[in-house]
N, CA, C and O of each residue as an XYZ file, in Angstrom:
408
protein
N      -8.166     20.886      3.739
C      -7.464     20.112      4.736
C      -8.047     18.705      4.867
O      -7.300     17.739      5.021
N      -9.360     18.585      4.807
C      -9.956     17.266      4.956
C      -9.598     16.355      3.787
O      -9.466     15.144      3.968
N      -9.440     16.916      2.597
C      -9.001     16.127      1.450
C      -7.628     15.535      1.691
O      -7.367     14.385      1.340
N      -6.746     16.331      2.294
C      -5.405     15.847      2.623
C      -5.488     14.693      3.610
O      -4.803     13.683      3.449
N      -6.328     14.839      4.635
C      -6.470     13.781      5.636
C      -7.040     12.512      5.019
O      -6.609     11.411      5.357
N      -8.003     12.656      4.119
C      -8.566     11.485      3.458
C      -7.498     10.745      2.671
O      -7.435      9.516      2.707
N      -6.657     11.491      1.958
C      -5.580     10.851      1.199
C      -4.584     10.193      2.137
O      -4.072      9.110      1.852
N      -4.312     10.847      3.252
C      -3.338     10.320      4.202
C      -3.797      8.999      4.800
O      -3.000      8.072      4.943
N      -5.071      8.906      5.150
C      -5.526      7.688      5.817
C      -6.285      6.743      4.897
O      -6.789      5.717      5.353
N      -6.375      7.064      3.628
C      -6.919      6.120      2.671
C      -8.427      6.006      2.606
O      -8.937      4.939      2.264
N      -9.166      7.068      2.922
C     -10.622      6.978      2.906
C     -11.213      7.015      1.502
O     -12.359      6.609      1.312
N     -10.467      7.488      0.525
C     -10.988      7.558     -0.834
C     -10.655      6.310     -1.648
O     -10.827      6.300     -2.866
N     -10.189      5.280     -0.994
C      -9.770      4.062     -1.677
C     -10.999      3.259     -2.116
O     -11.889      3.000     -1.306
N     -11.055      2.859     -3.409
C     -12.182      2.037     -3.883
C     -11.975      0.567     -3.488
O     -11.639     -0.268     -4.328
N     -12.177      0.271     -2.223
C     -11.837     -1.041     -1.664
C     -12.433     -2.211     -2.426
O     -11.723     -3.163     -2.750
N     -13.718     -2.157     -2.716
C     -14.383     -3.293     -3.380
C     -13.788     -3.550     -4.760
O     -13.561     -4.697     -5.146
N     -13.542     -2.480     -5.490
C     -12.950     -2.608     -6.825
C     -11.550     -3.221     -6.740
O     -11.202     -4.104     -7.523
N     -10.759     -2.746     -5.791
C      -9.398     -3.262     -5.639
C      -9.401     -4.717     -5.185
O      -8.550     -5.505     -5.597
N     -10.341     -5.060     -4.352
C     -10.458     -6.452     -3.907
C     -10.827     -7.347     -5.091
O     -10.279     -8.439     -5.246
N     -11.754     -6.881     -5.922
C     -12.169     -7.641     -7.101
C     -11.017     -7.817     -8.092
O     -10.916     -8.847     -8.759
N     -10.160     -6.815     -8.183
C      -9.004     -6.878     -9.095
C      -7.825     -7.630     -8.480
O      -6.773     -7.763     -9.105
N      -8.006     -8.121     -7.247
C      -6.944     -8.827     -6.526
C      -5.671     -7.984     -6.448
O      -4.577     -8.429     -6.794
N      -5.860     -6.759     -5.982
C      -4.739     -5.820     -5.847
C      -3.639     -6.411     -4.970
O      -3.902     -7.191     -4.054
N      -2.418     -6.024     -5.269
C      -1.255     -6.444     -4.493
C      -1.127     -5.499     -3.302
O      -1.163     -4.279     -3.466
N      -0.980     -6.055     -2.123
C      -0.806     -5.243     -0.918
C       0.677     -5.185     -0.604
O       1.318     -6.206     -0.357
N       1.212     -3.966     -0.617
C       2.627     -3.755     -0.321
C       2.736     -3.025      1.009
O       2.325     -1.872      1.135
N       3.289     -3.704      1.984
C       3.504     -3.143      3.318
C       4.907     -2.554      3.338
O       5.889     -3.280      3.185
N       5.004     -1.244      3.527
C       6.301     -0.562      3.420
C       6.987     -0.345      4.771
O       7.917      0.454      4.874
N       6.534     -1.049      5.795
C       7.187     -0.952      7.101
C       8.479     -1.772      7.110
O       8.781     -2.490      6.157
N       9.220     -1.652      8.183
C      10.450     -2.430      8.338
C      10.092     -3.909      8.517
O       8.965     -4.232      8.893
N      11.042     -4.804      8.251
C      10.768     -6.230      8.464
C      10.334     -6.551      9.900
O       9.475     -7.409     10.105
N      10.909     -5.880     10.882
C      10.522     -6.119     12.280
C       9.069     -5.713     12.518
O       8.328     -6.427     13.194
N       8.661     -4.571     11.965
C       7.267     -4.128     12.106
C       6.332     -5.121     11.419
O       5.295     -5.495     11.966
N       6.711     -5.536     10.225
C       5.907     -6.477      9.442
C       5.725     -7.785     10.210
O       4.634     -8.352     10.248
N       6.806     -8.247     10.817
C       6.776     -9.509     11.558
C       5.824     -9.441     12.754
O       5.258    -10.456     13.159
N       5.651     -8.252     13.310
C       4.782     -8.101     14.482
C       3.297     -8.159     14.130
O       2.457     -8.231     15.027
N       2.964     -8.130     12.851
C       1.584     -8.208     12.395
C       1.452     -7.585     11.025
O       2.052     -6.544     10.756
N       0.665     -8.213     10.143
C       0.491     -7.693      8.787
C      -0.765     -8.278      8.149
O      -1.395     -9.184      8.695
N      -1.111     -7.745      6.995
C      -2.255     -8.226      6.230
C      -1.862     -9.550      5.577
O      -0.788     -9.663      4.986
N      -2.727    -10.537      5.687
C      -2.462    -11.836      5.069
C      -2.254    -11.656      3.566
O      -3.069    -11.028      2.891
N      -1.165    -12.208      3.052
C      -0.868    -12.123      1.629
C      -0.088    -10.889      1.219
O       0.316    -10.768      0.062
N       0.131     -9.967      2.151
C       0.885     -8.742      1.830
C       2.355     -9.078      1.603
O       2.890    -10.022      2.184
N       2.994     -8.285      0.746
C       4.435     -8.420      0.580
C       5.100     -7.259      1.308
O       4.596     -6.136      1.301
N       6.217     -7.538      1.925
C       6.932     -6.524      2.699
C       8.085     -5.973      1.880
O       9.067     -6.665      1.610
N       7.948     -4.717      1.494
C       9.029     -4.003      0.818
C       9.186     -2.678      1.554
O       8.406     -1.753      1.328
N      10.185     -2.573      2.431
C      10.382     -1.318      3.158
C      10.486     -0.128      2.199
O      11.005     -0.250      1.089
N       9.989      1.002      2.645
C       9.931      2.197      1.809
C      11.246      2.493      1.102
O      11.250      2.791     -0.092
N      12.360      2.415      1.820
C      13.643      2.751      1.197
C      14.091      1.716      0.165
O      15.020      1.983     -0.597
N      13.459      0.547      0.121
C      13.794     -0.479     -0.875
C      12.858     -0.467     -2.078
O      13.055     -1.234     -3.021
N      11.856      0.381     -2.058
C      10.852      0.407     -3.119
C      11.456      0.605     -4.512
O      11.094     -0.126     -5.434
N      12.367      1.573     -4.695
C      12.928      1.765     -6.037
C      13.625      0.519     -6.591
O      13.631      0.299     -7.802
N      14.201     -0.282     -5.722
C      14.914     -1.485     -6.155
C      13.967     -2.639     -6.477
O      14.396     -3.669     -6.995
N      12.697     -2.470     -6.176
C      11.713     -3.535     -6.384
C      10.635     -3.180     -7.399
O       9.614     -3.862     -7.483
N      10.853     -2.124     -8.167
C       9.849     -1.699     -9.149
C       9.526     -2.791    -10.156
O       8.358     -3.035    -10.461
N      10.540     -3.436    -10.663
C      10.330     -4.487    -11.662
C       9.435     -5.590    -11.087
O       8.501     -6.054    -11.741
N       9.736     -5.992     -9.870
C       8.955     -7.032     -9.186
C       7.493     -6.608     -9.059
O       6.585     -7.395     -9.327
N       7.276     -5.370     -8.653
C       5.913     -4.866     -8.468
C       5.185     -4.777     -9.807
O       4.014     -5.146     -9.902
N       5.867     -4.294    -10.832
C       5.244     -4.162    -12.156
C       4.869     -5.520    -12.738
O       3.888     -5.625    -13.473
N       5.639     -6.560    -12.419
C       5.363     -7.898    -12.949
C       4.004     -8.433    -12.508
O       3.405     -9.247    -13.210
N       3.518     -7.992    -11.371
C       2.204     -8.446    -10.911
C       1.101     -8.009    -11.876
O       0.102     -8.711    -12.039
N       1.281     -6.858    -12.511
C       0.292     -6.358    -13.457
C      -1.059     -6.052    -12.830
O      -2.093     -6.139    -13.493
N      -1.048     -5.698    -11.560
C      -2.283     -5.412    -10.830
C      -2.133     -4.100    -10.071
O      -1.020     -3.616     -9.867
N      -3.265     -3.525     -9.652
C      -3.171     -2.335     -8.804
C      -2.457     -2.681     -7.499
O      -2.414     -3.839     -7.085
N      -1.903     -1.660     -6.867
C      -1.175     -1.834     -5.616
C      -1.846     -1.007     -4.526
O      -2.216      0.147     -4.742
N      -1.996     -1.611     -3.357
C      -2.453     -0.896     -2.167
C      -1.273     -0.887     -1.207
O      -0.775     -1.944     -0.817
N      -0.827      0.305     -0.827
C       0.285      0.406      0.108
C      -0.251      0.587      1.525
O      -1.322      1.159      1.730
N       0.504      0.095      2.491
C       0.128      0.282      3.888
C       1.376      0.370      4.750
O       2.465     -0.027      4.335
N       1.204      0.896      5.952
C       2.304      1.019      6.914
C       1.681      1.097      8.308
O       0.614      0.529      8.539
N       2.322      1.780      9.217
C       1.791      1.890     10.580
C       0.727      2.979     10.700
O      -0.284      2.787     11.376
N       0.948      4.123     10.046
C       0.040      5.258     10.227
C      -0.569      5.800      8.938
O      -1.599      6.472      8.982
N       0.041      5.524      7.807
C      -0.406      6.070      6.530
C       0.590      7.034      5.927
O       0.468      7.387      4.754
N       1.571      7.468      6.695
C       2.561      8.432      6.197
C       3.493      7.790      5.168
O       3.607      8.280      4.044
N       4.150      6.710      5.543
C       5.070      6.038      4.615
C       4.325      5.444      3.430
O       4.811      5.482      2.300
N       3.144      4.896      3.691
C       2.380      4.313      2.586
C       1.924      5.388      1.606
O       1.805      5.127      0.409
N       1.669      6.594      2.108
C       1.325      7.708      1.225
C       2.483      8.077      0.320
O       2.295      8.320     -0.872
N       3.682      8.119      0.885
C       4.874      8.405      0.079
C       5.099      7.294     -0.943
O       5.464      7.559     -2.088
N       4.879      6.049     -0.522
C       5.075      4.911     -1.419
C       4.086      4.951     -2.580
O       4.472      4.750     -3.731
N       2.819      5.210     -2.284
C       1.805      5.268     -3.336
C       2.115      6.387     -4.322
O       1.979      6.208     -5.532
N       2.527      7.525     -3.813
C       2.877      8.654     -4.680
C       4.047      8.280     -5.589
O       4.027      8.583     -6.782
N       5.051      7.634     -5.038
C       6.209      7.220     -5.828
C       5.801      6.204     -6.902
O       6.189      6.336     -8.063
N       5.022      5.198     -6.513
C       4.609      4.176     -7.476
C       3.783      4.781     -8.605
O       3.947      4.406     -9.766
N       2.902      5.711     -8.271
C       2.120      6.401     -9.306
C       3.033      7.136    -10.272
O       2.797      7.132    -11.480
N       4.078      7.767     -9.744
C       5.012      8.507    -10.607
C       5.766      7.567    -11.546
O       6.322      8.002    -12.554
N       5.780      6.283    -11.211
C       6.440      5.270    -12.040
C       5.443      4.524    -12.932
O       5.781      3.506    -13.536
N       4.218      5.036    -13.008
C       3.214      4.467    -13.901
C       2.436      3.282    -13.347
O       1.801      2.550    -14.106
N       2.477      3.087    -12.048
C       1.765      1.974    -11.415
C       0.495      2.509    -10.760
O       0.527      3.536    -10.082
N      -0.621      1.814    -10.962
C      -1.856      2.199    -10.271
C      -1.672      1.860     -8.798
O      -1.634      0.687     -8.428
N      -1.561      2.867     -7.972
C      -1.281      2.654     -6.553
C      -2.211      3.493     -5.691
O      -2.560      4.622     -6.036
N      -2.601      2.916     -4.565
C      -3.504      3.562     -3.622
C      -2.912      3.494     -2.233
O      -2.381      2.462     -1.823
N      -3.004      4.593     -1.512
C      -2.563      4.613     -0.128
C      -3.674      4.034      0.744
O      -4.714      4.660      0.948
N      -3.436      2.834      1.250
C      -4.430      2.200      2.108
C      -4.377      2.680      3.546
O      -5.297      2.431      4.325
N      -3.284      3.379      3.903
C      -3.144      3.875      5.271
C      -2.591      2.808      6.197
O      -1.772      1.987      5.787
N      -3.038      2.818      7.453
C      -2.544      1.835      8.421
C      -2.866      0.398      7.986
O      -3.926      0.135      7.418
N      -1.953     -0.507      8.257
C      -2.140     -1.894      7.814
C      -3.405     -2.524      8.394
O      -4.020     -3.377      7.754
N      -3.794     -2.114      9.591
C      -5.003     -2.678     10.193
C      -6.245     -2.304      9.383
O      -7.175     -3.100      9.250
N      -6.245     -1.091      8.847
C      -7.367     -0.640      8.010
C      -7.415     -1.452      6.715
O      -8.485     -1.860      6.265
N      -6.246     -1.677      6.126
C      -6.186     -2.472      4.896
C      -6.667     -3.896      5.183
O      -7.414     -4.468      4.389
N      -6.251     -4.458      6.290
C      -6.686     -5.811      6.663
C      -8.206     -5.858      6.807
O      -8.848     -6.830      6.408
N      -8.767     -4.806      7.376
C     -10.219     -4.722      7.569
C     -10.957     -4.782      6.226
O     -12.013     -5.407      6.120
N     -10.399     -4.133      5.209
C     -11.062     -4.052      3.908
C     -10.644     -5.144      2.927
O     -11.451     -5.586      2.109
N      -9.393     -5.578      3.003
C      -8.860     -6.492      1.996
C      -8.561     -7.894      2.541
O      -8.439     -8.850      1.774
N      -8.446     -8.008      3.851
C      -7.993     -9.258      4.459
C      -9.015    -10.345      4.537
O      -8.723    -11.433      5.034
């Protein structure tokens, strides 16, 4: 169970390595949520729009850190991106990602 929680909230994320690789931060919240606060430099792609933006994400050629409000949507996003061959990590809540990457 604790392994599941770690994956959900992003505790196993290699933050320093991802920061060094200049990972792309993808915030999968709605535009309204994103507007209320986000990680500097993050791109906003709502979860339901992720499949339509795969090409854009792949063009970066860098690892991706996903974030949202709680870690639930970002977990789904990271899982989907991994299934599409993209190195993706669930960063969990956007505030946590900002703490490590911002």
